[in-house]
C-alpha positions in Angstrom: 3.9 -35.1 6.2 0.4 -36.4 5.8 -0.7 -37.5 2.4 -4.1 -36.1 1.3 -6.5 -38.9 0.2 -8.5 -38.1 -2.8 -12.2 -38.9 -2.6 -14.3 -39.3 -5.7 -17.3 -37.1 -5.5 -20.4 -37.4 -7.6 -20.7 -34.3 -9.8 -23.6 -32.1 -8.8 -25.4 -30.0 -11.4 -25.6 -26.4 -10.3 -29.1 -24.9 -9.8 -28.0 -22.1 -12.2 -25.6 -22.3 -15.0 -22.9 -19.5 -15.3 -24.2 -16.8 -17.6 -27.8 -17.8 -17.3 -30.1 -14.9 -16.8 -32.1 -14.7 -13.6 -35.8 -13.5 -13.6 -34.6 -10.0 -12.6 -32.4 -9.9 -15.7 -29.1 -10.1 -13.8 -26.4 -12.5 -15.0 -25.4 -15.0 -12.3 -22.0 -15.8 -13.9 -20.6 -12.3 -13.2 -21.6 -12.5 -9.5 -20.1 -15.9 -9.1 -16.9 -14.8 -10.6 -16.6 -11.8 -8.3 -17.4 -13.9 -5.2 -15.0 -16.6 -6.2 -12.2 -14.1 -6.8 -12.9 -12.4 -3.5 -12.8 -15.6 -1.5 -9.5 -16.6 -3.2 -7.9 -13.3 -2.3 -9.0 -13.4 1.3 -8.2 -17.1 1.8 -4.9 -17.1 0.1 -6.0 -19.2 -2.9 -4.6 -19.1 -6.4 -2.2 -16.2 -6.8 -1.6 -16.0 -3.0 2.1 -15.5 -3.7 1.3 -12.1 -5.3 1.2 -9.1 -3.0 -2.4 -7.8 -2.7 -3.4 -4.3 -1.8 -5.8 -3.9 1.2 -7.9 -1.4 -0.8 -8.4 -4.0 -3.6 -9.7 -6.6 -1.1 -12.1 -4.2 0.5 -13.5 -2.9 -2.8 -13.6 -6.2 -4.8 -15.1 -8.0 -1.8 -17.5 -5.4 -0.5 -20.1 -8.1 0.4 -17.5 -10.0 2.4 -15.7 -7.1 4.0 -18.5 -4.6 4.3 -18.0 -4.3 8.1 -14.2 -3.8 7.8 -13.1 -0.3 8.9 -10.0 0.8 6.9 -7.5 3.4 8.1 -5.7 5.7 5.8 -4.0 9.1 5.8 -6.1 11.9 7.3 -8.0 9.6 9.7 -8.2 10.5 13.4 -9.3 8.7 16.6 -8.7 5.9 19.0 -8.3 3.3 16.2 -5.4 5.4 14.8 -3.8 5.5 18.3 -4.0 1.7 18.5 -2.3 1.4 15.1 0.4 3.9 16.1 1.3 2.1 19.3 1.7 -1.1 17.4 3.9 0.6 14.8 6.0 2.3 17.5 5.3 5.8 16.4 4.0 8.7 18.5 0.4 7.9 19.3 -1.3 11.2 18.7 -4.4 9.7 17.1 -3.7 11.5 13.7 -2.9 9.4 10.7 -0.4 11.8 9.2 2.7 11.4 7.0 4.9 9.8 9.7 2.2 7.1 10.4 1.7 6.5 6.7 5.4 6.0 6.1 5.6 3.6 9.1 2.6 1.6 7.6 4.3 1.5 4.2 7.5 0.2 5.7 5.7 -2.5 7.6 3.8 -3.6 4.5 6.9 -3.8 2.3 8.7 -5.9 5.0 5.8 -8.3 5.2 5.2 -8.8 1.5 2.2 -6.6 1.2 1.6 -3.7 -1.2 3.1 -0.6 0.3 0.1 1.6 -0.2 0.0 3.1 3.3 -3.6 1.9 3.8 -4.5 -0.3 6.8 -7.2 -2.7 5.6 -7.9 -6.3 6.6 -4.6 -7.8 5.3 -2.3 -5.2 7.0 -4.4 -5.2 10.2 -4.2 -8.9 10.6 -0.5 -8.9 9.9 -0.1 -6.3 12.6 -2.0 -8.5 15.0 -4.7 -6.0 15.6 -8.4 -6.7 16.2 -10.9 -5.1 13.8 -11.3 -1.4 14.1 -14.6 0.1 15.3 -16.3 2.8 13.2 -17.0 4.7 16.4 -13.2 4.9 17.0 -12.2 6.7 13.8 -13.2 9.9 12.0 -12.7 9.8 8.3 -12.1 13.1 6.3 -13.6 13.5 2.8 -12.0 11.0 0.5 -10.4 13.6 -1.8 -8.6 15.2 1.2 -6.8 11.9 2.0 -5.2 11.5 -1.4 -3.5 14.9 -1.9 -0.1 13.8 -0.8 -0.2 10.3 -2.1 2.4 9.2 -4.6 0.7 7.8 -7.8 4.1 6.9 -9.4 4.8 3.2 -9.8 8.4 2.8 -8.8 10.6 -0.2 -9.6 11.6 -2.2 -6.6 15.2 -1.0 -6.6 14.1 2.7 -6.2 11.8 1.8 -3.3 14.7 0.1 -1.7 17.0 3.1 -2.4 14.4 5.5 -0.8 14.2 3.3 2.2 17.9 3.3 2.6 18.5 7.0 1.9 15.7 8.5 4.0 13.5 5.8 5.4 11.1 6.8 2.7 10.6 10.2 4.2 10.0 12.9 1.5 10.9 15.7 4.1 14.2 14.2 5.2 17.3 16.4 5.2 20.8 15.2 5.8 22.8 16.4 8.9 24.9 18.7 6.8 21.9 20.0 4.8 23.3 19.0 1.4 21.0 16.1 0.6 17.3 16.5 0.7 14.0 14.6 0.3 13.0 11.0 -0.1 15.9 10.2 -2.4 18.4 12.7 -0.8 18.9 14.8 -3.9 21.5 17.6 -3.9 20.1 20.9 -5.0 22.3 20.7 -8.1 21.2 17.2 -9.2 17.6 18.2 -8.5 17.7 21.2 -10.8 19.7 19.2 -13.5 17.1 16.5 -13.6 14.2 19.0 -13.9 12.9 19.2 -10.4 10.5 22.0 -9.6 11.5 24.5 -6.9 14.8 25.0 -5.1 14.4 22.4 -2.4 13.7 18.8 -3.1 12.4 18.2 0.4 9.6 20.7 -0.1 8.4 19.2 -3.3 5.5 16.7 -3.3 6.3 13.1 -2.8 4.9 12.3 -6.3 7.2 14.9 -7.9 10.2 13.5 -6.0 9.3 10.0 -7.2 9.0 11.2 -10.8 12.4 12.9 -10.7 14.0 9.9 -9.1 12.5 7.7 -11.8 13.8 10.0 -14.5 17.3 10.0 -13.0 17.3 6.2 -12.6 16.3 5.7 -16.2 19.1 8.0 -17.3 21.9 6.8 -15.0 20.8 3.7 -13.2 21.7 3.4 -9.5 25.0 5.4 -9.9 23.6 8.6 -8.4 23.1 6.6 -5.1 26.4 4.8 -4.8 26.1 3.2 -1.4 22.3 2.6 -1.3 22.2 1.8 -5.0 24.8 -1.0 -4.5 22.9 -2.3 -1.5 19.5 -2.2 -3.3 20.9 -4.0 -6.4 
């Protein structure tokens, strides 16, 4: 292990002091703060032990990552096929629910935020070169968010969903009795307040809310095998 030698450096007075107004009226301090935070996120500086979402890096560091092409649900093209081949899912060039679930699983296994978005962090972890804008077609932003789950689930429920269904909101057990992301029976689904007759046909967000409601009422007991493993 090499010891780092500290070198005394003569303090240098900055050309502009934080908060000092520039001739245009802008405040330099705010720009410095944003740039510093962005570099820390990208370089793994302070707080590197905390999982960071790809979207946060791209949006907070727009000046740094302006050329980064991000892939998300609804995208199509050769860039999506590259991603799918690396994930081991059918490479049809369409970033649909199956691809998004595969991305989320990969992110969780590698300590990233499981948001299903392939930005610079996830792309580098996958070992993929930067995507070209010419190789992907993006749909309107609002069209990509319709099936996203906005529910913040505790870690134990994320693990239960992965164990029960692989995180697939359309999963149905072989005997047809257990359905959806958390493998609800129809009776439990109705008892907890689920909408509709079939949990597997409900939106992922609604399934997440019902699972969270059940977990708050009964803990992991409704999922005996996966709950014990997740705990």
